C-alpha positions in Angstrom: 0.0 0.0 0.0 1.3 3.4 -0.8 1.7 6.2 1.7 -1.3 8.3 0.5 -3.5 5.2 0.9 -2.4 4.8 4.5 -3.1 8.5 5.1 -6.5 8.2 3.5 -7.2 5.0 5.6 -6.2 6.9 8.8 -8.4 9.8 8.0 -11.4 7.5 7.3 -10.8 5.7 10.7 -10.5 9.0 12.5 -13.8 10.3 10.9 -15.6 7.1 11.9 -14.3 7.3 15.4 -15.3 11.0 15.7 -18.8 10.2 14.4 -19.2 7.3 16.8 -18.1 9.5 19.7 -20.4 12.3 18.6 -23.3 9.9 18.4 -22.5 8.5 21.8 -22.2 11.9 23.3 -25.6 13.0 21.8 -27.3 9.9 23.3 -25.7 10.6 26.7 -26.7 14.3 26.6 -30.3 13.2 25.7 -30.4 10.7 28.5 -29.2 13.4 31.0 -31.7 15.9 29.8 -34.5 13.3 29.9 -33.5 12.3 33.4 -33.3 15.9 34.7 -36.6 17.1 33.2 -38.7 14.0 33.4 -42.2 14.7 32.0 -41.2 18.2 31.1 -38.9 16.7 28.4 -41.9 15.1 26.7 -43.9 18.3 26.9 -41.0 20.3 25.4 -40.7 17.8 22.5 -44.4 18.1 21.9 -44.4 21.9 22.1 -41.4 22.3 19.7 -42.2 19.4 17.4 -38.5 18.6 17.2 -36.4 16.7 19.7 -33.3 18.8 19.1 -35.1 22.1 19.5 -36.7 20.9 22.7 -33.4 19.7 24.1 -31.8 23.1 23.2 -34.7 24.9 25.0 -34.4 22.7 28.1 -30.6 23.1 28.2 -31.1 26.9 27.9 -33.5 26.8 30.8 -31.0 24.9 32.9 -28.3 27.5 32.1 -30.7 30.4 33.0 -31.6 28.6 36.2 -27.9 28.0 37.1 -27.4 31.8 36.9 -30.0 32.4 39.6 -29.0 32.2 43.2 -31.9 30.3 44.8 -32.0 30.1 48.5 -34.1 28.0 50.9 -37.0 29.4 52.8 -36.1 29.9 56.5 -37.9 27.8 59.1 -39.7 30.9 60.4 -40.9 31.9 56.9 -41.9 28.3 56.2 -44.1 28.2 59.2 -45.6 31.6 58.3 -46.3 30.5 54.8 -47.9 27.2 55.9 -50.2 29.1 58.3 -51.2 31.5 55.4 -51.9 28.4 53.2 -54.2 27.0 55.9 -56.1 30.2 55.9 -56.4 30.1 52.1 -57.6 26.5 52.2 -60.2 27.2 54.9 -61.5 30.3 53.0 -61.9 28.1 49.9 -65.2 26.7 51.2 -66.9 30.1 51.2 -64.8 32.0 48.6 -63.2 29.6 46.2 -62.4 32.3 43.6 -60.7 34.5 46.1 -58.8 31.6 47.6 -57.3 30.6 44.2 -56.2 34.2 43.6 -54.6 34.3 47.1 -52.9 30.9 46.5 -51.4 32.2 43.3 -50.2 35.4 45.1 -48.8 33.3 48.0 -46.9 31.1 45.5 -45.4 34.2 43.9 -44.3 35.4 47.4 -42.6 32.1 48.1 -40.9 32.1 44.7 -39.7 35.7 45.2 -38.2 34.8 48.6 -36.5 31.8 47.0 -35.0 34.0 44.4 -37.0 33.2 41.3 -37.6 36.1 38.9 -41.4 36.3 38.8 -42.0 39.0 36.2 -43.1 36.9 33.2 -45.3 33.9 34.0 -44.1 31.5 31.3 -40.4 32.3 32.0 -41.1 31.6 35.7 -42.7 28.3 34.9 -39.8 27.3 32.6 -37.3 28.1 35.4 -39.4 26.1 37.9 -39.4 23.2 35.5 -35.6 22.8 35.9 -35.8 22.0 39.7 -39.4 20.7 39.9 -40.2 18.9 36.6 -42.7 16.6 38.2 -45.0 19.4 39.4 -44.5 22.2 36.9 -47.4 20.8 34.8 -49.6 21.1 37.8 -48.5 24.7 38.2 -49.4 25.4 34.5 -52.8 23.7 34.9 -53.5 25.7 38.1 -52.5 28.9 36.3 -54.8 28.1 33.4 -57.7 27.7 35.9 -56.7 31.0 37.5 -56.9 32.7 34.2 -60.4 31.2 33.6 -61.3 32.3 37.1 -60.5 35.9 36.2 -63.2 35.8 33.6 -65.6 33.7 35.8 -65.3 30.7 33.5 -63.9 28.2 36.1 -66.2 25.8 37.9 -65.8 25.1 41.6 -64.4 21.7 40.8 -61.8 23.4 38.5 -60.9 25.7 41.3 -60.6 22.8 43.8 -58.2 21.0 41.4 -56.2 24.2 40.9 -55.8 24.6 44.6 -54.5 21.1 44.8 -52.1 21.8 41.9 -50.8 25.0 43.5 -50.4 23.0 46.7 -48.1 20.5 45.1 -45.6 23.2 44.0 -46.0 25.1 47.2 -45.0 22.1 49.3 -42.0 21.5 47.1 -40.8 25.1 47.2 -41.0 25.1 51.0 -38.9 22.0 51.4 -35.5 22.9 52.9 -33.6 20.7 50.4 -35.2 22.0 47.2 -32.1 24.1 46.3 -30.4 21.2 44.6 -27.0 21.0 43.1 -28.0 17.8 41.4 -31.0 17.5 39.0 -34.0 15.4 40.1 -34.8 12.3 38.2 -38.0 10.9 36.9 
């Protein structure tokens, strides 16, 4: 075999190895993203209609979240928030519309204290999805009911479900260990 053939063979082998490594790395990245975001991964794929775009979006969310300095809620504040939640729940019986509005407001307070930017709702939900992928869909569903509630289109049963959905995120945000260095799995 001539020298140029050896060079060509070496280049082909290097290209094949590089493609194999790239493919393996993509599968590994996809598995990490899927594990970190759980059900939110499937939602993003459905929303974007393309797996690569969805993964890029989720990775972008994770980078944005990493730039935020989240802090745990103090034990004193946690107790105060739980008491306030109990008041909201007890008021639900007589004033379900007002209780849902108050639950949304209280959740914003907790998020603000934790360090989440709460200016734009969808961005807030996207950031929450990084640390709480299992309950962010509940949060979105509750928010949709809250929007229907603003126009008096939500039924009492819708409001009850929304309160339960808000509660699932509320409980997770109050947990002392929710400022995680490692992503949560499915």
